[in-house]
C-alpha positions in Angstrom: -16.4 -2.2 9.8 -14.8 -0.7 6.7 -11.1 0.0 7.2 -8.5 1.7 5.2 -6.3 -0.5 3.1 -3.3 0.1 5.3 -4.9 -1.8 8.2 -3.1 -4.9 7.0 0.3 -3.3 7.6 -0.5 -2.7 11.3 -0.1 -6.4 12.2 -1.4 -6.2 15.7 -4.5 -4.3 14.7 -5.2 -6.6 11.7 -4.7 -9.7 13.8 -7.1 -8.3 16.4 -9.6 -7.5 13.6 -9.3 -11.0 12.2 -9.7 -12.6 15.6 -12.8 -10.6 16.5 -14.6 -10.3 13.1 -15.1 -12.0 9.8 -13.0 -10.2 7.2 -13.8 -9.7 3.5 -11.2 -8.4 1.1 -12.8 -6.3 -1.7 -10.2 -6.8 -4.4 -9.8 -4.1 -7.1 -7.1 -3.1 -9.5 -4.9 -0.1 -9.0 -6.7 1.6 -11.9 -10.1 0.9 -10.3 -9.0 2.3 -6.9 -7.7 5.4 -8.5 -10.8 6.0 -10.7 -13.1 5.4 -7.8 -11.3 8.0 -5.7 -11.3 10.5 -8.5 -15.0 9.8 -9.2 -15.7 10.9 -5.6 -14.1 14.2 -6.5 -10.8 13.6 -4.8 -7.9 14.6 -7.0 -5.2 14.3 -4.3 -3.9 10.9 -5.4 -2.6 12.4 -8.7 -2.1 16.0 -7.9 1.6 16.9 -7.7 2.5 13.2 -7.7 3.3 12.0 -11.2 4.2 8.5 -10.0 1.0 8.0 -7.9 -0.2 5.1 -10.0 3.1 3.2 -9.9 3.2 3.7 -6.1 -0.4 2.5 -5.7 0.5 -0.6 -7.8 3.6 -1.2 -5.6 1.6 -0.9 -2.4 -1.2 -3.2 -3.6 1.5 -5.8 -4.7 3.2 -5.6 -1.3 0.0 -5.9 0.6 -1.6 -8.6 -1.6 -0.5 -11.5 0.6 -1.9 -9.8 3.7 -5.2 -8.9 2.0 -5.5 -12.5 0.8 -5.4 -13.7 4.4 -8.9 -12.3 4.9 -11.6 -14.9 5.5 -13.2 -14.2 2.1 -12.3 -12.3 -1.1 -14.6 -10.7 -3.6 -13.2 -9.4 -6.9 -15.1 -6.1 -7.3 -14.0 -5.8 -10.9 -16.7 -8.1 -12.1 -19.6 -6.5 -10.4 -21.7 -3.3 -10.5 -22.3 -1.7 -7.2 -25.7 -3.3 -6.9 -24.3 -6.7 -7.9 -21.6 -6.4 -5.3 -24.1 -5.5 -2.5 -26.1 -8.5 -3.6 -23.0 -10.8 -3.5 -22.0 -9.5 -0.1 -25.5 -10.0 1.3 -25.8 -13.5 -0.2 -22.4 -14.5 1.2 -23.1 -13.2 4.6 -26.6 -14.7 4.7 -25.0 -18.1 3.8 -22.5 -17.6 6.6 -25.2 -17.0 9.1 -27.2 -20.0 8.0 -24.1 -22.2 8.2 -23.2 -21.0 11.7 -26.7 -21.7 13.2 -26.9 -25.3 11.8 
């Protein structure tokens, strides 16, 4: 399940998600978040909002402790998309192997 970043601020929902699933925090910098959104053709984060980047940094900073409570964290900054997919698959495969032993 891919959720929006604000799921962590809905404490009941996030607790339920963590109880029923295995959570992975895909960590990225504010600049990476913004560039990825813009690369998808969405200009809304910046349009008519000159302080969008500072607000994004503030949100990420406030949410960081909540994101870090995920079961696993992967720093997406150091991977290409293909490498990230490989890392996720490798990690999840290891989890499955560990759980059946």
